[in-house]
C-alpha positions as CSV (number, residue, x, y, z in Angstrom):
1,M,3.8,54.5,6.4
2,D,0.6,52.3,6.3
3,S,0.3,48.6,7.2
4,K,-0.1,47.7,3.5
5,K,2.9,49.5,2.4
6,I,4.9,47.7,5.1
7,V,3.7,44.4,4.1
8,S,4.5,45.1,0.5
9,R,7.9,46.1,1.4
10,M,8.4,43.0,3.5
11,N,7.3,40.6,0.7
12,R,9.6,42.4,-1.9
13,Y,12.4,41.6,0.6
14,L,11.3,38.3,1.0
15,T,11.5,37.8,-2.4
16,Y,15.0,39.3,-2.9
17,V,16.0,36.6,-0.2
18,R,14.3,33.7,-1.9
19,R,16.1,34.6,-5.0
20,F,19.5,34.9,-3.4
21,L,19.1,31.7,-1.7
22,K,17.9,30.1,-4.7
23,V,21.0,31.4,-6.8
24,L,23.3,30.4,-3.8
25,M,21.7,26.7,-3.7
26,N,22.1,26.1,-7.5
27,K,25.5,27.6,-7.7
28,S,26.7,25.8,-4.7
29,L,25.1,22.6,-6.1
30,I,27.0,23.0,-9.4
31,N,30.4,24.2,-7.8
32,R,31.0,22.9,-4.4
33,R,34.0,25.3,-4.1
34,I,32.0,28.1,-3.1
35,I,30.8,26.1,0.0
36,L,34.7,25.4,0.7
37,L,35.4,29.5,0.0
38,I,32.6,30.3,2.5
39,D,33.9,27.8,5.3
40,L,37.3,29.5,5.2
41,F,35.9,32.7,5.2
42,L,34.0,31.7,8.2
43,S,37.2,30.5,9.7
44,M,38.8,33.7,9.0
45,L,36.0,35.8,11.1
46,G,36.6,33.4,13.7
47,L,40.2,34.1,13.9
48,K,39.4,38.1,13.9
49,I,36.9,37.5,16.7
50,S,39.4,35.5,18.7
51,Y,42.3,38.3,18.4
52,F,39.7,40.7,19.4
53,L,38.4,38.8,22.3
54,L,42.0,38.0,23.6
55,S,43.1,41.8,23.1
56,S,40.4,44.0,24.3
57,T,38.3,41.6,26.6
58,L,41.3,39.7,28.6
59,G,43.9,42.5,28.0
60,I,46.5,40.1,26.4
61,E,48.2,41.8,23.3
62,S,48.8,40.0,20.5
63,T,52.0,40.7,18.5
64,V,52.0,40.7,14.6
65,R,54.0,37.4,14.8
66,F,51.8,35.9,17.0
67,V,48.8,36.9,14.8
68,A,50.6,36.0,11.4
69,I,51.9,32.5,12.8
70,G,48.3,31.6,14.3
71,S,46.6,32.7,11.1
72,L,48.5,30.9,8.6
73,V,48.8,27.5,10.5
74,Y,45.0,27.6,11.5
75,L,43.8,28.5,8.0
76,F,46.2,26.2,5.9
77,A,45.1,23.5,8.6
78,S,41.7,24.2,8.2
79,A,41.7,24.1,4.3
80,F,43.8,20.8,4.0
81,L,41.1,19.3,6.4
82,F,38.0,20.7,5.0
83,V,39.2,19.2,1.6
84,W,40.4,16.0,2.9
85,M,37.1,15.3,5.0
86,R,35.1,16.8,2.2
87,T,33.0,19.1,4.4
88,F,31.5,20.9,1.3
89,R,30.1,18.1,-0.2
90,G,27.0,17.9,1.7
91,L,24.0,20.1,0.8
92,I,23.5,23.1,3.2
93,R,19.7,22.8,2.6
94,H,19.5,19.2,4.4
95,S,22.4,19.9,6.9
96,N,21.2,18.9,10.3
97,L,23.0,18.4,13.8
98,R,24.0,15.1,13.0
99,D,26.2,16.5,10.3
100,A,28.1,18.6,13.0
101,W,31.0,16.2,13.4
102,R,32.2,16.8,9.8
103,Y,33.0,20.2,10.8
104,F,33.8,19.6,14.4
105,V,37.0,17.2,13.7
106,P,38.6,19.3,11.2
107,I,38.1,22.7,13.3
108,L,39.4,20.7,16.7
109,L,42.4,19.5,14.7
110,S,43.4,22.8,13.3
111,S,43.1,24.4,16.7
112,I,45.3,21.3,18.2
113,L,47.8,22.1,15.4
114,Q,47.8,26.1,15.8
115,F,48.1,25.5,20.0
116,A,51.1,23.3,19.3
117,V,52.9,25.5,16.9
118,L,52.4,28.6,19.0
119,V,53.6,26.9,21.9
120,L,56.6,25.4,20.4
121,V,57.5,29.2,18.8
122,G,57.7,30.1,22.6
123,Y,54.4,31.8,23.3
124,R,52.6,31.6,26.9
125,I,50.6,28.5,27.3
126,E,47.8,30.4,28.8
127,A,47.5,32.9,26.0
128,V,48.0,30.2,23.4
129,F,45.3,27.8,24.9
130,L,42.6,30.7,25.3
131,F,43.4,31.9,21.7
132,S,43.1,28.3,20.4
133,M,39.8,27.4,22.2
134,Y,38.3,30.9,21.1
135,C,39.2,30.0,17.4
136,F,37.7,26.4,17.8
137,L,34.5,27.5,19.4
138,L,33.9,30.5,17.5
139,T,34.7,28.8,14.0
140,F,32.4,26.0,14.7
141,L,29.7,28.0,16.0
142,L,29.9,30.5,12.9
143,I,30.1,27.2,10.4
144,M,27.0,25.5,12.1
145,G,25.0,28.7,12.5
146,F,25.6,29.5,8.8
147,R,24.0,26.1,7.9
148,I,21.3,26.3,10.2
149,L,20.3,29.8,9.5
150,T,20.4,28.9,5.7
151,V,18.1,25.8,6.3
152,Y,15.8,28.1,8.2
153,L,15.5,30.8,5.7
154,Y,15.4,28.3,2.9
155,N,12.5,26.4,4.4
156,T,10.6,30.0,5.4
157,T,11.3,31.9,2.5
158,V,12.0,29.6,-0.7
159,L,9.7,26.5,0.3
160,R,6.7,28.2,1.7
161,G,7.3,31.3,-0.8
162,E,6.5,28.5,-3.5
163,R,3.7,26.4,-2.3
164,L,1.0,26.5,0.8
165,R,1.9,23.6,3.0
166,K,-0.8,21.7,4.7
167,P,-0.5,21.6,8.6
168,T,0.0,18.1,9.5
169,L,0.1,16.0,12.7
170,F,1.7,12.5,12.4
171,Y,0.3,9.4,14.5
172,G,2.6,7.9,16.7
173,I,6.6,8.1,17.5
174,G,7.9,4.8,16.1
175,S,10.9,4.6,13.5
176,H,8.4,4.7,10.6
177,S,6.7,8.1,11.8
178,L,10.1,9.9,12.8
179,A,11.8,8.6,9.3
180,L,8.7,10.1,7.5
181,V,8.7,13.5,9.3
182,E,12.4,13.8,9.1
183,Y,12.0,13.3,5.4
184,L,9.1,15.9,5.1
185,N,11.0,18.5,7.1
186,R,13.9,18.5,4.9
187,S,12.0,17.8,1.6
188,S,11.7,20.6,-0.8
189,N,8.7,18.9,-2.6
190,S,6.6,18.2,0.6
191,L,3.1,19.4,0.5
192,Y,2.9,19.0,4.3
193,S,4.3,20.9,7.0
194,V,4.5,18.9,10.2
195,H,3.3,20.7,13.6
196,G,3.4,17.8,15.9
197,F,2.9,14.1,16.9
198,L,-0.2,12.2,18.3
199,T,0.5,9.2,20.7
200,R,-1.5,7.3,23.4
201,D,2.0,6.8,25.2
202,P,1.2,8.6,28.5
203,H,5.1,9.0,29.1
204,A,5.7,10.7,25.6
205,A,3.1,13.4,26.3
206,H,4.3,17.0,26.7
207,T,7.9,16.1,25.4
208,R,9.2,17.2,22.1
209,I,10.8,15.4,18.9
210,Y,12.7,17.5,16.3
211,N,11.4,20.4,18.4
212,L,7.8,19.2,17.5
213,P,5.3,18.8,20.5
214,V,4.0,15.3,21.4
215,L,0.4,15.2,22.1
216,N,-1.4,12.7,23.9
217,I,-4.9,11.8,22.2
218,E,-6.8,11.7,25.3
219,D,-5.5,15.3,26.4
220,T,-8.2,18.2,26.4
221,R,-5.8,20.4,25.1
222,L,-5.8,18.6,21.5
223,D,-8.9,20.4,20.2
224,P,-7.5,23.8,21.0
225,F,-4.0,22.8,19.4
226,L,-5.9,21.7,16.1
227,N,-7.9,25.2,16.2
228,K,-4.7,27.1,16.9
229,H,-2.5,25.7,14.2
230,E,-5.4,25.1,11.8
231,I,-4.6,21.7,11.2
232,S,-5.8,20.0,8.2
233,T,-4.1,16.4,7.9
234,L,-3.4,13.6,10.0
235,V,-1.4,10.9,8.8
236,F,-0.8,7.4,10.1
237,P,2.4,5.4,9.4
238,S,0.6,2.0,8.7
239,H,-2.7,0.3,8.1
240,E,-2.1,-1.3,11.3
241,S,-2.2,1.7,13.2
242,V,-5.5,3.0,11.4
243,K,-7.3,-0.1,12.7
244,R,-6.8,0.7,16.3
245,E,-7.8,4.1,15.9
246,Q,-11.4,4.2,14.4
247,V,-12.8,6.4,17.1
248,L,-10.1,8.8,16.9
249,I,-10.3,8.8,13.0
250,S,-14.2,9.3,13.2
251,H,-13.7,12.2,15.5
252,L,-11.2,14.1,13.5
253,M,-13.1,13.5,10.2
254,K,-16.1,14.9,11.8
255,R,-13.9,18.1,12.4
256,G,-13.2,18.2,8.5
257,L,-9.4,16.6,8.7
258,N,-8.1,14.8,5.9
259,V,-6.9,11.3,7.2
260,L,-4.1,9.8,5.2
261,V,-2.1,6.4,5.5
262,T,1.3,5.7,3.9
263,P,2.2,2.0,2.7
264,P,4.8,0.1,4.8
265,L,8.2,1.4,4.8
266,E,10.6,-1.1,3.2
267,G,13.8,1.1,3.0
268,V,15.0,4.7,3.4
269,D,15.3,5.0,-0.4
270,Q,11.6,4.4,-0.6
271,I,10.5,7.1,1.7
272,S,9.9,9.5,-1.4
273,Q,7.9,6.9,-2.9
274,N,5.8,6.3,0.4
275,F,4.6,9.9,0.2
276,K,3.5,9.8,-3.7
277,N,1.6,6.4,-2.7
278,M,0.1,8.0,0.3
279,R,-4.1,7.9,0.0
280,P,-6.8,8.8,2.3
281,I,-7.9,5.9,4.5
282,Q,-10.7,3.6,3.2
283,V,-13.0,1.0,4.6
284,E,-10.4,-1.5,3.8
285,D,-8.4,-0.2,6.4
286,L,-10.8,-0.4,9.2
287,L,-11.9,-4.0,8.9
288,G,-9.1,-5.3,11.6
289,R,-7.5,-7.9,9.4
290,D,-3.7,-8.5,9.9
291,E,-1.2,-8.4,7.2
292,I,-0.8,-11.4,5.3
293,N,2.7,-12.6,4.5
294,I,3.8,-15.0,1.7
295,D,6.7,-16.6,0.5
296,L,7.9,-14.5,-2.4
297,S,10.7,-16.5,-3.1
298,R,8.6,-19.9,-3.8
299,I,6.4,-17.8,-5.8
300,S,9.0,-16.3,-7.9
301,E,10.6,-19.8,-8.5
302,Q,7.2,-21.1,-9.6
303,V,6.3,-18.2,-12.0
304,S,9.6,-16.7,-13.1
305,G,10.6,-17.2,-16.6
306,K,7.2,-18.8,-17.3
307,T,4.3,-18.3,-20.0
308,I,1.2,-17.8,-17.6
309,L,-2.6,-17.7,-19.0
310,I,-4.8,-15.6,-16.8
311,T,-8.7,-15.8,-17.9
312,G,-10.8,-12.9,-16.9
313,A,-7.8,-10.8,-16.9
314,A,-9.7,-7.6,-17.2
315,G,-12.0,-8.3,-14.0
316,S,-11.1,-7.3,-10.5
317,I,-9.4,-10.5,-9.5
318,G,-7.9,-11.3,-12.9
319,S,-6.3,-7.8,-13.2
320,E,-4.9,-8.1,-9.9
321,L,-3.2,-11.3,-10.6
322,V,-1.9,-9.7,-13.6
323,R,-0.2,-6.8,-11.5
324,Q,1.3,-9.4,-9.1
325,L,2.4,-12.0,-11.5
326,A,4.1,-9.0,-13.7
327,T,6.4,-8.4,-10.7
328,F,7.8,-11.8,-10.8
329,K,9.4,-11.4,-14.4
330,P,7.5,-14.0,-16.4
331,K,8.3,-14.9,-19.8
332,M,5.1,-13.7,-21.0
333,L,1.5,-12.9,-19.6
334,L,-1.3,-13.9,-21.8
335,V,-4.3,-11.6,-20.5
336,F,-7.4,-13.3,-21.9
337,D,-10.9,-11.8,-21.4
338,R,-13.7,-10.9,-23.8
339,A,-14.6,-7.6,-22.4
340,E,-12.9,-5.3,-25.0
341,T,-12.8,-2.1,-23.2
342,P,-11.8,-3.3,-19.8
343,L,-8.8,-5.2,-21.6
344,H,-7.7,-2.2,-23.6
345,N,-7.7,-0.4,-20.3
346,L,-5.5,-3.1,-18.7
347,R,-3.3,-2.9,-21.7
348,L,-2.5,0.7,-21.1
349,E,-2.0,0.1,-17.6
350,L,0.5,-2.4,-18.0
351,E,2.3,-0.5,-20.6
352,Q,2.8,2.2,-18.5
353,R,3.6,0.5,-15.0
354,F,5.8,-2.5,-16.4
355,P,7.3,-1.1,-19.8
356,G,9.6,-4.1,-20.3
357,L,6.9,-6.8,-19.7
358,P,6.0,-9.2,-22.6
359,F,2.5,-9.6,-22.7
360,V,-0.2,-10.4,-24.9
361,P,-4.0,-9.0,-24.7
362,I,-6.3,-11.6,-26.0
363,I,-10.0,-11.1,-26.9
364,G,-11.8,-14.5,-26.4
365,D,-14.4,-16.5,-24.5
366,V,-13.4,-19.5,-22.5
367,R,-16.4,-21.5,-23.7
368,N,-15.0,-21.2,-27.2
369,E,-12.6,-24.5,-27.4
370,L,-11.4,-23.5,-31.0
371,R,-10.3,-20.1,-29.6
372,L,-8.4,-21.6,-26.6
373,D,-6.7,-24.4,-28.8
374,Y,-5.1,-21.6,-31.0
375,V,-4.0,-19.7,-27.9
376,F,-2.2,-22.8,-26.4
377,R,-0.7,-23.8,-29.9
378,T,0.4,-20.3,-30.3
379,Y,1.9,-19.2,-27.1
380,H,2.1,-22.5,-25.1
381,P,1.5,-21.4,-21.6
382,E,2.7,-23.5,-18.6
383,L,0.5,-21.8,-15.9
384,V,-3.2,-21.3,-16.1
385,Y,-4.9,-19.1,-13.6
386,H,-8.8,-19.4,-14.1
387,A,-10.5,-16.2,-13.0
388,A,-13.4,-15.7,-15.5
389,A,-16.7,-16.2,-14.1
390,Y,-20.1,-14.8,-13.5
391,K,-20.3,-13.7,-10.0
392,H,-23.4,-11.5,-9.2
393,V,-26.0,-13.9,-7.6
394,P,-29.1,-11.8,-8.4
395,M,-28.1,-11.7,-11.9
396,M,-27.3,-15.2,-12.3
397,E,-30.7,-16.0,-10.4
398,E,-32.5,-14.2,-13.2
399,N,-30.2,-15.7,-16.1
400,P,-29.3,-19.1,-14.7
401,C,-28.4,-20.8,-18.2
402,E,-25.7,-18.4,-18.7
403,A,-24.4,-19.1,-15.2
404,I,-24.0,-23.0,-16.2
405,L,-22.6,-22.1,-19.9
406,D,-19.8,-19.7,-18.5
407,N,-19.1,-21.1,-15.0
408,V,-19.5,-24.6,-15.7
409,W,-19.0,-25.2,-19.2
410,G,-16.2,-22.6,-19.5
411,T,-14.5,-24.1,-16.8
412,K,-14.6,-27.5,-18.3
413,V,-13.5,-26.5,-21.7
414,L,-10.5,-24.5,-20.2
415,C,-9.5,-27.2,-18.1
416,D,-9.9,-30.0,-20.7
417,V,-7.5,-28.0,-23.0
418,S,-5.0,-27.1,-20.4
419,V,-4.6,-31.1,-19.6
420,K,-4.6,-31.8,-23.2
421,N,-1.5,-29.4,-23.5
422,D,0.2,-30.6,-20.3
423,V,0.5,-27.3,-18.5
424,D,2.4,-27.4,-15.3
425,A,-0.8,-26.0,-13.3
426,F,-4.3,-25.1,-13.5
427,V,-5.4,-22.8,-10.8
428,M,-9.4,-22.0,-10.6
429,V,-10.6,-19.4,-8.3
430,S,-14.0,-20.4,-6.6
431,T,-16.1,-18.7,-3.7
432,D,-17.6,-19.3,-0.4
433,K,-21.0,-19.2,-2.2
434,A,-20.3,-22.7,-3.6
435,V,-20.4,-24.0,0.2
436,N,-24.1,-25.1,0.4
437,P,-25.2,-23.0,-2.4
438,T,-28.5,-21.2,-2.0
439,N,-28.5,-19.4,-5.6
440,V,-27.5,-20.6,-9.1
441,M,-24.2,-18.9,-9.2
442,G,-23.1,-20.6,-6.2
443,A,-24.3,-23.8,-7.3
444,S,-22.6,-23.4,-10.6
445,K,-19.1,-22.7,-9.0
446,R,-19.6,-25.8,-6.9
447,Y,-20.1,-27.8,-10.1
448,A,-16.9,-26.3,-11.5
449,E,-15.0,-27.4,-8.4
450,I,-16.5,-30.8,-8.7
451,Y,-15.4,-31.0,-12.3
452,V,-11.7,-29.7,-12.1
453,Q,-11.5,-32.0,-8.8
454,S,-13.0,-35.3,-11.0
455,M,-10.1,-34.1,-13.7
456,A,-7.5,-34.2,-11.4
457,E,-8.3,-37.6,-10.2
458,R,-8.3,-38.8,-13.5
459,C,-5.0,-37.1,-14.5
460,R,-3.6,-38.9,-11.3
461,E,-4.9,-42.2,-12.5
462,E,-3.1,-41.5,-15.8
463,G,0.1,-40.1,-14.3
464,K,-0.2,-36.8,-15.9
465,K,2.1,-34.2,-13.7
466,I,-0.5,-31.5,-14.1
467,R,-1.3,-29.9,-10.7
468,I,-5.2,-28.9,-11.0
469,I,-5.8,-26.6,-7.7
470,T,-8.8,-24.8,-6.6
471,T,-8.7,-21.7,-4.2
472,R,-11.9,-20.6,-2.4
473,F,-12.7,-17.3,-0.6
474,G,-15.1,-14.8,0.3
475,N,-16.1,-11.5,-1.2
476,V,-13.3,-9.0,-2.1
477,L,-13.6,-5.6,-1.2
478,G,-13.8,-3.1,-3.9
479,S,-14.3,-5.5,-6.8
480,N,-16.7,-4.7,-9.6
481,G,-20.0,-4.6,-8.6
482,S,-19.5,-5.3,-5.0
483,V,-21.1,-3.6,-2.0
484,I,-18.4,-1.1,-1.4
485,P,-18.3,1.1,-4.5
486,Y,-22.2,0.4,-4.4
487,F,-22.3,2.2,-0.9
488,R,-20.0,4.9,-2.0
489,S,-22.0,5.7,-5.0
490,Q,-25.1,6.1,-2.7
491,I,-23.2,8.4,-0.1
492,E,-21.9,10.6,-2.8
493,K,-25.6,11.1,-4.0
494,G,-26.7,12.0,-0.2
495,G,-28.2,8.4,0.4
496,P,-30.1,6.9,1.5
497,V,-27.6,3.7,2.0
498,T,-29.3,0.4,1.2
499,V,-28.8,-2.8,3.2
500,T,-30.6,-5.9,2.3
501,H,-31.1,-7.1,6.1
502,P,-29.9,-6.0,9.7
503,D,-28.4,-9.4,10.3
504,V,-26.7,-10.2,7.2
505,I,-23.3,-10.8,7.3
506,R,-20.1,-11.4,5.0
507,Y,-16.7,-12.6,4.7
508,F,-14.4,-10.1,3.2
509,M,-10.9,-9.6,2.1
510,T,-8.9,-7.1,-0.1
511,I,-8.3,-7.9,-3.7
512,P,-4.5,-7.8,-3.4
513,E,-4.4,-10.1,-0.2
514,A,-6.8,-12.7,-2.3
515,C,-4.6,-12.9,-4.9
516,R,-1.4,-13.2,-2.8
517,L,-3.0,-16.1,-1.2
518,V,-4.1,-17.6,-4.7
519,L,-0.3,-17.5,-5.9
520,E,0.8,-18.7,-2.6
521,A,-1.8,-21.9,-2.6
522,A,-0.5,-22.4,-6.1
523,S,3.0,-22.3,-5.1
524,F,2.7,-25.4,-2.9
525,G,-0.7,-26.9,-3.8
526,Q,-1.2,-30.5,-4.6
527,N,-3.5,-31.7,-7.2
528,G,-7.3,-32.1,-6.9
529,E,-6.8,-30.0,-3.6
530,I,-9.4,-27.2,-2.6
531,Y,-7.7,-24.6,-0.7
532,V,-9.5,-22.5,1.7
533,F,-8.5,-19.0,2.8
534,D,-8.9,-17.7,6.1
535,M,-11.3,-14.6,6.0
536,G,-10.9,-13.4,9.4
537,A,-14.0,-12.4,11.3
538,A,-17.4,-12.1,9.5
539,V,-18.5,-8.4,8.9
540,K,-22.1,-7.2,9.3
541,I,-23.1,-5.5,6.2
542,V,-24.9,-2.5,8.3
543,D,-21.7,-1.9,10.3
544,L,-19.8,-1.7,6.9
545,A,-22.3,1.1,5.7
546,R,-22.1,3.0,9.0
547,K,-18.1,3.0,8.8
548,M,-18.3,4.1,5.2
549,I,-20.7,6.8,6.1
550,E,-18.3,8.2,9.0
551,L,-15.3,8.0,6.9
552,A,-17.3,10.3,4.4
553,G,-17.6,12.8,7.1
554,F,-21.4,12.2,8.0
555,T,-23.2,10.5,10.8
556,P,-25.2,7.5,10.0
557,D,-28.9,7.8,10.3
558,V,-28.6,11.5,10.9
559,D,-26.9,13.2,7.5
560,I,-27.2,9.6,5.7
561,P,-30.2,7.2,6.6
562,I,-29.9,3.8,6.2
563,E,-32.7,1.5,4.8
564,F,-33.1,-2.1,4.7
565,V,-34.6,-3.5,1.5
566,G,-34.8,-7.1,2.1
567,L,-32.8,-9.9,0.7
568,R,-32.3,-10.4,-3.0
569,P,-32.8,-13.5,-4.8
570,G,-30.7,-16.5,-4.0
571,E,-29.2,-14.4,-1.2
572,K,-28.6,-15.7,2.4
573,L,-27.9,-14.2,5.8
574,Y,-24.4,-15.6,5.8
575,E,-21.9,-17.4,4.0
576,E,-19.8,-20.6,4.8
577,L,-16.4,-21.6,3.6
578,L,-16.8,-25.2,4.4
579,N,-19.7,-27.6,3.5
580,D,-21.1,-29.5,6.9
581,E,-19.6,-32.8,5.6
582,E,-16.2,-31.2,5.1
583,N,-13.2,-30.6,7.4
584,T,-9.9,-29.0,7.0
585,L,-6.3,-30.0,7.1
586,P,-3.6,-27.3,8.0
587,T,-1.0,-26.4,5.4
588,E,2.3,-24.6,6.1
589,H,0.7,-21.2,5.5
590,E,-1.4,-20.3,8.5
591,K,-4.0,-18.5,6.2
592,I,-4.7,-21.5,4.2
593,T,-6.2,-25.0,5.1
594,I,-7.2,-27.8,2.7
595,A,-10.8,-28.6,2.4
596,Q,-11.8,-32.3,2.6
597,V,-14.5,-32.8,0.4
598,V,-16.6,-35.4,-1.2
599,S,-14.9,-36.8,-4.4
600,Y,-17.2,-37.6,-7.6
601,N,-16.4,-40.1,-10.5
602,Y,-15.3,-38.1,-13.6
603,E,-17.5,-40.2,-15.9
604,E,-20.7,-39.3,-14.0
605,V,-19.7,-35.6,-13.5
606,N,-19.1,-35.3,-17.4
607,Q,-22.2,-37.0,-18.2
608,V,-24.3,-34.5,-15.7
609,I,-22.6,-31.5,-17.0
610,A,-23.2,-32.3,-20.7
611,E,-26.9,-32.6,-19.6
612,L,-26.8,-29.3,-17.9
613,V,-25.1,-27.6,-20.8
614,K,-27.6,-29.0,-23.2
615,L,-30.7,-28.0,-21.2
616,A,-29.2,-24.5,-20.8
617,A,-28.5,-24.1,-24.6
618,C,-32.2,-24.9,-25.1
619,V,-32.6,-22.3,-22.2
620,D,-34.8,-25.1,-20.3
621,V,-34.4,-23.0,-17.0
622,Q,-36.8,-25.3,-14.8
623,G,-35.5,-28.6,-16.3
624,M,-31.9,-27.3,-15.9
625,V,-32.1,-26.1,-12.4
626,L,-34.1,-29.3,-11.4
627,R,-31.1,-31.2,-12.8
628,M,-28.7,-29.3,-10.5
629,K,-30.5,-29.8,-7.6
630,Q,-31.1,-33.6,-8.3
631,F,-27.2,-34.2,-8.7
632,L,-26.2,-31.6,-5.8
633,P,-28.9,-32.3,-2.9
634,E,-27.0,-29.4,-0.6
635,Y,-28.4,-26.8,-3.3
636,R,-31.4,-25.4,-1.6
637,S,-32.7,-22.1,-2.9
638,K,-33.4,-19.1,-0.7
639,N,-35.5,-16.3,-1.5
640,S,-35.8,-17.6,-5.0
641,P,-38.4,-18.8,-7.4
642,F,-36.4,-22.1,-7.7
643,E,-37.4,-23.1,-4.2
644,Q,-40.2,-24.8,-5.6
645,L,-37.8,-27.0,-7.3
646,D,-36.2,-28.2,-4.0
647,Q,-36.6,-31.9,-3.0
648,P,-38.2,-32.4,0.3
649,L,-35.7,-33.2,3.1
650,A,-36.1,-37.0,4.5
651,I,-37.5,-36.8,7.8
652,E,-36.1,-39.7,10.0
653,P,-38.7,-41.5,12.4
């Protein structure tokens, strides 16, 4: 018989085994008495073998009376204890050694009872002891062996026959990794077959966990192991572990491995959800930032049961604010934006992810006071999160009047309507580009900050209880039009990746953590304060580009070139979070500080904004920018045609 026929016949037999096991599993799942009958049958088999060993091996003859009494006592005791202890309730396919006690105890008690009865009847203790010991050991081994064999056959025939699992390594041997691996080994829906663990612990190397090898990352045998087992996937149990192993990740990705990271493990019930949310690592995971913790109870107390308005709700920050606020069960979310298609997409997402959430998508412009009045009269929002703004520096440098009309006038209109309608809190999202601005966009956001602060002071003087709060942070990774998707698009096209300058640095945080800090600051913030977020260490953009190229499996400047194209209009080499004349005060959250800034008179600010809006409406670009610089002397343009409008710095004698 040739090899093809042998393989064909083996596959056919495996198919029969697979079908039998699936039928057995399905039947036993529906009728648990099948498992009870199998256990009793194995108990009888253990009795039979025990009699055989007692008579043939040891030469001890068993009378009919001895056999009858021993068998009846043992089987009736076993049946009663199996039912009483519900040993048949467990799913065989998920059995493991920790389940052994469920069978050990009833079998042991049955054997002890059998021993006691036979001794009382008058049989020799030596023979009875050997017989009962055989019954206990053989029955226990048969029942456990049946379960282990079933699990093995199920995993090697049913699961692997239904899908091709990906050979996988797990990083670390902590509780998170072990819980995930155990779930994978017992799951019938897993796409991954775990072949071992990776660790830097020298004491754990060359040991085994769950009968899987533990490999040291520095071991020279690692690469041969990867080749032998055709490892295709490495799973990290947390974002923190990813940050520590950037060199390892780069090495394995160059070998073609898919590197994944799981979300935080919050409980056993969420392990399966972790694998559904498992994703390839991204550059955000490599920035070395610590996880930011927030006071969920205080945020919940502030927003639960409230009607909340979010402007710019379809944008990167606005939409994430909507998602996070939705988890706190607000009374209603008013998602306000003028971009129709993104708002429609957000609506579809909310309907799918939060089916019971009351929300209203509203098309509108924050500059339209009548539209805002209608929204406030109709829905009566209690909290306002203002994330609507023009944010792209080069675009606003080319269209400066729109920056004033949207970022300054729009903020003023929304703030005025909010104060008029006595909202509880007005929270404005600002930017680090408002500090010592070098471009129109940053200057417009600084004007918006100045206005809401002056309005906060006026409300305080008038005795209004509204809290007007400003939050200021740097660049957010992955936001619309940010550097991350721009670089990713260039890499997908084969390069080159264009960086403005080799020394340009920026502060970064992820969209979710920026929004978490906005909610946290809003929960305890006081009226008129500007809250500055700890952005961590500054990141060189060229280093970010290199990391992204490596994550894509390429070598920087070899497979994908990096080109420097020069600073864009209005850009500077580094961003600041505080003005030179400012200092900060700590808050109860270690990642949030209060900026001590220069205060402005409300009437004066109102007058200047009116002048700027009038000049912007007439598209008097030069006149508008000049007036901006006159009132805000720290606004000094860089790499921009507006540099000629800068006032000369005073030179001290």
